[in-house]
N, CA, C and O atoms as a GROMACS GRO file, in nm:
protein
  336
    1MET      N    1   3.656  17.390  16.693
    1MET     CA    2   3.762  17.314  16.622
    1MET      C    3   3.751  17.337  16.480
    1MET      O    4   3.847  17.361  16.407
    2LYS      N    5   3.609  17.326  16.436
    2LYS     CA    6   3.600  17.312  16.293
    2LYS      C    7   3.641  17.436  16.215
    2LYS      O    8   3.689  17.438  16.102
    3ARG      N    9   3.613  17.551  16.304
    3ARG     CA   10   3.694  17.704  16.258
    3ARG      C   11   3.851  17.695  16.247
    3ARG      O   12   3.912  17.724  16.144
    4LEU      N   13   3.901  17.659  16.342
    4LEU     CA   14   4.050  17.668  16.340
    4LEU      C   15   4.058  17.611  16.254
    4LEU      O   16   4.056  17.707  16.176
    5LEU      N   17   4.069  17.489  16.164
    5LEU     CA   18   4.164  17.437  16.049
    5LEU      C   19   4.166  17.521  15.941
    5LEU      O   20   4.273  17.539  15.884
    6PRO      N   21   4.048  17.586  15.896
    6PRO     CA   22   4.068  17.665  15.769
    6PRO      C   23   4.157  17.778  15.795
    6PRO      O   24   4.228  17.820  15.703
    7ILE      N   25   4.162  17.839  15.929
    7ILE     CA   26   4.234  17.958  15.945
    7ILE      C   27   4.381  17.895  15.946
    7ILE      O   28   4.475  17.935  15.878
    8LEU      N   29   4.382  17.794  16.032
    8LEU     CA   30   4.520  17.738  16.023
    8LEU      C   31   4.592  17.714  15.875
    8LEU      O   32   4.712  17.735  15.855
    9MET      N   33   4.510  17.674  15.787
    9MET     CA   34   4.530  17.656  15.673
    9MET      C   35   4.605  17.769  15.600
    9MET      O   36   4.712  17.763  15.540
   10LEU      N   37   4.506  17.894  15.622
   10LEU     CA   38   4.565  18.012  15.552
   10LEU      C   39   4.658  18.102  15.628
   10LEU      O   40   4.710  18.205  15.584
   11ALA      N   41   4.671  18.054  15.736
   11ALA     CA   42   4.788  18.111  15.807
   11ALA      C   43   4.954  18.050  15.752
   11ALA      O   44   5.058  18.114  15.748
   12VAL      N   45   4.937  17.943  15.726
   12VAL     CA   46   5.051  17.841  15.690
   12VAL      C   47   5.064  17.881  15.541
   12VAL      O   48   5.178  17.880  15.494
   13SER      N   49   4.958  17.917  15.460
   13SER     CA   50   5.005  17.966  15.325
   13SER      C   51   5.038  18.112  15.319
   13SER      O   52   5.078  18.162  15.213
   14ALA      N   53   5.027  18.168  15.406
   14ALA     CA   54   5.042  18.312  15.429
   14ALA      C   55   5.177  18.315  15.490
   14ALA      O   56   5.248  18.413  15.465
   15ALA      N   57   5.220  18.221  15.565
   15ALA     CA   58   5.349  18.239  15.644
   15ALA      C   59   5.459  18.235  15.539
   15ALA      O   60   5.570  18.245  15.592
   16ASN      N   61   5.464  18.222  15.399
   16ASN     CA   62   5.544  18.172  15.339
   16ASN      C   63   5.620  18.316  15.257
   16ASN      O   64   5.575  18.382  15.163
   17ALA      N   65   5.731  18.331  15.321
   17ALA     CA   66   5.824  18.434  15.280
   17ALA      C   67   5.720  18.577  15.296
   17ALA      O   68   5.659  18.616  15.197
   18GLN      N   69   5.713  18.621  15.378
   18GLN     CA   70   5.632  18.749  15.411
   18GLN      C   71   5.679  18.869  15.452
   18GLN      O   72   5.625  18.979  15.455
   19CYS      N   73   5.843  18.813  15.501
   19CYS     CA   74   5.907  18.962  15.523
   19CYS      C   75   5.983  19.025  15.378
   19CYS      O   76   6.027  18.938  15.303
   20VAL      N   77   5.994  19.118  15.350
   20VAL     CA   78   6.046  19.179  15.227
   20VAL      C   79   6.184  19.107  15.214
   20VAL      O   80   6.204  19.039  15.114
   21MET      N   81   6.265  19.118  15.294
   21MET     CA   82   6.412  19.040  15.272
   21MET      C   83   6.407  18.884  15.235
   21MET      O   84   6.490  18.829  15.162
   22CYS      N   85   6.326  18.836  15.282
   22CYS     CA   86   6.296  18.684  15.267
   22CYS      C   87   6.230  18.667  15.138
   22CYS      O   88   6.257  18.572  15.064
   23PHE      N   89   6.136  18.764  15.106
   23PHE     CA   90   6.081  18.752  14.974
   23PHE      C   91   6.162  18.788  14.847
   23PHE      O   92   6.149  18.742  14.733
   24ARG      N   93   6.246  18.879  14.893
   24ARG     CA   94   6.338  18.924  14.760
   24ARG      C   95   6.430  18.806  14.768
   24ARG      O   96   6.446  18.746  14.661
   25THR      N   97   6.493  18.760  14.874
   25THR     CA   98   6.593  18.644  14.849
   25THR      C   99   6.511  18.495  14.778
   25THR      O  100   6.565  18.419  14.698
   26ALA      N  101   6.416  18.486  14.815
   26ALA     CA  102   6.345  18.344  14.761
   26ALA      C  103   6.336  18.396  14.614
   26ALA      O  104   6.375  18.326  14.520
   27ALA      N  105   6.278  18.528  14.596
   27ALA     CA  106   6.269  18.537  14.420
   27ALA      C  107   6.402  18.557  14.352
   27ALA      O  108   6.408  18.539  14.230
   28ALA      N  109   6.500  18.591  14.414
   28ALA     CA  110   6.644  18.622  14.346
   28ALA      C  111   6.680  18.423  14.352
   28ALA      O  112   6.788  18.394  14.300
   29GLN      N  113   6.631  18.350  14.387
   29GLN     CA  114   6.682  18.205  14.414
   29GLN      C  115   6.600  18.122  14.296
   29GLN      O  116   6.506  18.171  14.234
   30GLN      N  117   6.648  17.993  14.277
   30GLN     CA  118   6.580  17.898  14.174
   30GLN      C  119   6.464  17.849  14.269
   30GLN      O  120   6.471  17.866  14.391
   31GLU      N  121   6.370  17.796  14.215
   31GLU     CA  122   6.238  17.751  14.261
   31GLU      C  123   6.271  17.667  14.409
   31GLU      O  124   6.230  17.693  14.522
   32GLU      N  125   6.351  17.566  14.365
   32GLU     CA  126   6.399  17.454  14.486
   32GLU      C  127   6.422  17.533  14.593
   32GLU      O  128   6.350  17.528  14.692
   33ARG      N  129   6.536  17.623  14.582
   33ARG     CA  130   6.612  17.717  14.698
   33ARG      C  131   6.490  17.774  14.759
   33ARG      O  132   6.471  17.763  14.880
   34ALA      N  133   6.393  17.843  14.665
   34ALA     CA  134   6.302  17.936  14.734
   34ALA      C  135   6.206  17.785  14.795
   34ALA      O  136   6.262  17.794  14.904
   35LYS      N  137   6.151  17.712  14.805
   35LYS     CA  138   6.097  17.632  14.883
   35LYS      C  139   6.159  17.582  14.986
   35LYS      O  140   6.093  17.555  15.086
   36VAL      N  141   6.284  17.560  14.984
   36VAL     CA  142   6.388  17.542  15.094
   36VAL      C  143   6.370  17.662  15.210
   36VAL      O  144   6.360  17.648  15.332
   37LEU      N  145   6.371  17.764  15.143
   37LEU     CA  146   6.381  17.917  15.245
   37LEU      C  147   6.238  17.909  15.281
   37LEU      O  148   6.221  17.948  15.396
   38ASN      N  149   6.099  17.863  15.208
   38ASN     CA  150   6.000  17.888  15.283
   38ASN      C  151   5.971  17.790  15.389
   38ASN      O  152   5.886  17.817  15.473
   39ILE      N  153   6.036  17.678  15.390
   39ILE     CA  154   6.024  17.544  15.500
   39ILE      C  155   6.082  17.606  15.594
   39ILE      O  156   6.034  17.603  15.707
   40GLY      N  157   6.213  17.684  15.562
   40GLY     CA  158   6.280  17.724  15.717
   40GLY      C  159   6.215  17.822  15.763
   40GLY      O  160   6.237  17.838  15.883
   41ILE      N  161   6.131  17.908  15.709
   41ILE     CA  162   6.059  18.014  15.762
   41ILE      C  163   5.953  17.933  15.860
   41ILE      O  164   5.947  17.956  15.981
   42VAL      N  165   5.884  17.852  15.804
   42VAL     CA  166   5.780  17.785  15.863
   42VAL      C  167   5.827  17.715  15.984
   42VAL      O  168   5.762  17.706  16.088
   43VAL      N  169   5.939  17.668  15.965
   43VAL     CA  170   5.998  17.579  16.088
   43VAL      C  171   6.030  17.716  16.186
   43VAL      O  172   5.965  17.720  16.291
   44MET      N  173   6.101  17.799  16.166
   44MET     CA  174   6.123  17.916  16.251
   44MET      C  175   5.986  17.986  16.342
   44MET      O  176   5.982  18.042  16.451
   45LEU      N  177   5.872  17.948  16.230
   45LEU     CA  178   5.768  17.970  16.298
   45LEU      C  179   5.704  17.908  16.423
   45LEU      O  180   5.647  17.958  16.521
   46ILE      N  181   5.731  17.791  16.387
   46ILE     CA  182   5.670  17.663  16.529
   46ILE      C  183   5.722  17.697  16.653
   46ILE      O  184   5.653  17.643  16.740
   47PRO      N  185   5.816  17.763  16.701
   47PRO     CA  186   5.828  17.774  16.854
   47PRO      C  187   5.747  17.865  16.906
   47PRO      O  188   5.686  17.843  17.010
   48PRO      N  189   5.734  17.994  16.830
   48PRO     CA  190   5.637  18.105  16.911
   48PRO      C  191   5.482  18.066  16.870
   48PRO      O  192   5.397  18.138  16.923
   49VAL      N  193   5.441  17.975  16.795
   49VAL     CA  194   5.316  17.924  16.766
   49VAL      C  195   5.303  17.837  16.899
   49VAL      O  196   5.217  17.860  16.984
   50LEU      N  197   5.403  17.728  16.908
   50LEU     CA  198   5.375  17.649  17.028
   50LEU      C  199   5.369  17.722  17.174
   50LEU      O  200   5.283  17.695  17.258
   51ILE      N  201   5.454  17.800  17.189
   51ILE     CA  202   5.459  17.890  17.322
   51ILE      C  203   5.343  17.958  17.328
   51ILE      O  204   5.286  17.943  17.436
   52LEU      N  205   5.274  18.043  17.232
   52LEU     CA  206   5.168  18.103  17.249
   52LEU      C  207   5.017  17.986  17.302
   52LEU      O  208   4.930  17.999  17.388
   53GLY      N  209   5.047  17.883  17.203
   53GLY     CA  210   4.928  17.748  17.226
   53GLY      C  211   4.932  17.741  17.379
   53GLY      O  212   4.832  17.750  17.451
   54GLY      N  213   5.081  17.720  17.427
   54GLY     CA  214   5.076  17.670  17.585
   54GLY      C  215   5.010  17.785  17.654
   54GLY      O  216   4.935  17.769  17.750
   55PHE      N  217   5.040  17.900  17.603
   55PHE     CA  218   4.988  18.010  17.717
   55PHE      C  219   4.825  18.011  17.710
   55PHE      O  220   4.761  18.027  17.814
   56LEU      N  221   4.766  17.996  17.592
   56LEU     CA  222   4.618  17.974  17.595
   56LEU      C  223   4.586  17.844  17.647
   56LEU      O  224   4.480  17.846  17.710
   57TYR      N  225   4.636  17.744  17.641
   57TYR     CA  226   4.596  17.633  17.713
   57TYR      C  227   4.616  17.631  17.884
   57TYR      O  228   4.556  17.550  17.954
   58LEU      N  229   4.705  17.728  17.937
   58LEU     CA  230   4.701  17.750  18.054
   58LEU      C  231   4.602  17.823  18.100
   58LEU      O  232   4.530  17.788  18.194
   59ALA      N  233   4.592  17.936  18.034
   59ALA     CA  234   4.465  18.049  18.062
   59ALA      C  235   4.340  17.935  18.028
   59ALA      O  236   4.249  17.955  18.108
   60TYR      N  237   4.316  17.849  17.955
   60TYR     CA  238   4.196  17.793  17.959
   60TYR      C  239   4.176  17.697  18.088
   60TYR      O  240   4.073  17.674  18.151
   61ARG      N  241   4.286  17.656  18.102
   61ARG     CA  242   4.286  17.549  18.241
   61ARG      C  243   4.261  17.617  18.340
   61ARG      O  244   4.203  17.561  18.433
   62ARG      N  245   4.296  17.751  18.351
   62ARG     CA  246   4.267  17.811  18.458
   62ARG      C  247   4.171  17.880  18.500
   62ARG      O  248   4.145  17.902  18.619
   63ASN      N  249   4.093  17.929  18.376
   63ASN     CA  250   3.942  17.948  18.366
   63ASN      C  251   3.858  17.878  18.398
   63ASN      O  252   3.758  17.918  18.458
   64LEU      N  253   3.887  17.713  18.352
   64LEU     CA  254   3.782  17.618  18.386
   64LEU      C  255   3.801  17.568  18.573
   64LEU      O  256   3.712  17.510  18.635
   65ALA      N  257   3.935  17.608  18.632
   65ALA     CA  258   3.925  17.603  18.758
   65ALA      C  259   3.855  17.705  18.832
   65ALA      O  260   3.796  17.666  18.933
   66TYR      N  261   3.848  17.834  18.800
   66TYR     CA  262   3.786  17.945  18.847
   66TYR      C  263   3.635  17.930  18.843
   66TYR      O  264   3.558  17.968  18.931
   67ALA      N  265   3.599  17.860  18.710
   67ALA     CA  266   3.446  17.822  18.702
   67ALA      C  267   3.398  17.732  18.779
   67ALA      O  268   3.282  17.747  18.816
   68GLU      N  269   3.471  17.618  18.825
   68GLU     CA  270   3.448  17.500  18.898
   68GLU      C  271   3.425  17.554  19.040
   68GLU      O  272   3.329  17.514  19.106
   69ARG      N  273   3.514  17.646  19.089
   69ARG     CA  274   3.524  17.691  19.230
   69ARG      C  275   3.396  17.790  19.245
   69ARG      O  276   3.311  17.777  19.332
   70ASP      N  277   3.396  17.880  19.158
   70ASP     CA  278   3.292  17.957  19.150
   70ASP      C  279   3.152  17.886  19.145
   70ASP      O  280   3.069  17.912  19.232
   71GLY      N  281   3.124  17.796  19.042
   71GLY     CA  282   3.017  17.733  19.064
   71GLY      C  283   2.950  17.644  19.164
   71GLY      O  284   2.828  17.628  19.177
   72GLY      N  285   3.076  17.575  19.250
   72GLY     CA  286   3.040  17.510  19.356
   72GLY      C  287   3.022  17.580  19.460
   72GLY      O  288   2.981  17.523  19.560
   73GLU      N  289   3.044  17.702  19.463
   73GLU     CA  290   3.020  17.800  19.589
   73GLU      C  291   2.884  17.842  19.567
   73GLU      O  292   2.805  17.847  19.662
   74ALA      N  293   2.843  17.881  19.426
   74ALA     CA  294   2.722  17.920  19.417
   74ALA      C  295   2.580  17.813  19.432
   74ALA      O  296   2.466  17.841  19.469
   75HIS      N  297   2.637  17.686  19.387
   75HIS     CA  298   2.562  17.559  19.443
   75HIS      C  299   2.528  17.546  19.568
   75HIS      O  300   2.415  17.513  19.603
   76ARG      N  301   2.644  17.575  19.664
   76ARG     CA  302   2.642  17.535  19.820
   76ARG      C  303   2.552  17.656  19.855
   76ARG      O  304   2.452  17.634  19.923
   77GLN      N  305   2.577  17.779  19.815
   77GLN     CA  306   2.491  17.881  19.875
   77GLN      C  307   2.346  17.899  19.852
   77GLN      O  308   2.272  17.955  19.934
   78SER      N  309   2.304  17.844  19.724
   78SER     CA  310   2.130  17.821  19.673
   78SER      C  311   2.110  17.680  19.771
   78SER      O  312   2.005  17.680  19.835
   79THR      N  313   2.190  17.574  19.787
   79THR     CA  314   2.113  17.499  19.872
   79THR      C  315   2.106  17.496  20.034
   79THR      O  316   2.041  17.417  20.101
   80GLU      N  317   2.206  17.623  20.090
   80GLU     CA  318   2.163  17.650  20.186
   80GLU      C  319   2.062  17.748  20.221
   80GLU      O  320   2.011  17.764  20.332
   81LYS      N  321   2.037  17.817  20.106
   81LYS     CA  322   1.896  17.900  20.120
   81LYS      C  323   1.784  17.837  20.130
   81LYS      O  324   1.695  17.863  20.210
   82THR      N  325   1.784  17.723  20.020
   82THR     CA  326   1.686  17.618  20.027
   82THR      C  327   1.621  17.581  20.160
   82THR      O  328   1.510  17.600  20.210
   83ALA      N  329   1.737  17.517  20.199
   83ALA     CA  330   1.738  17.473  20.337
   83ALA      C  331   1.689  17.549  20.476
   83ALA      O  332   1.647  17.494  20.577
   84ALA      N  333   1.705  17.673  20.455
   84ALA     CA  334   1.685  17.762  20.574
   84ALA      C  335   1.539  17.810  20.558
   84ALA      O  336   1.490  17.886  20.641
   0.00000   0.00000   0.00000
């Protein structure tokens, strides 16, 4: 989590008007309008990031479920060997 915060801060600052068309449009506008355009770009970035985060969360939960299932079987097998 400590590593994620600096990366997230860099990603947000890098997301401001990165495509050429958005950059040129923002450069041709007044400063206030350019800021509004940058905010719009960040707002449009939010849904894909949330979707990706959702997929990563589901993969993490599934990984934990498989690890618990495999860990339980390994523990049961080791107790059977020691009992025999």
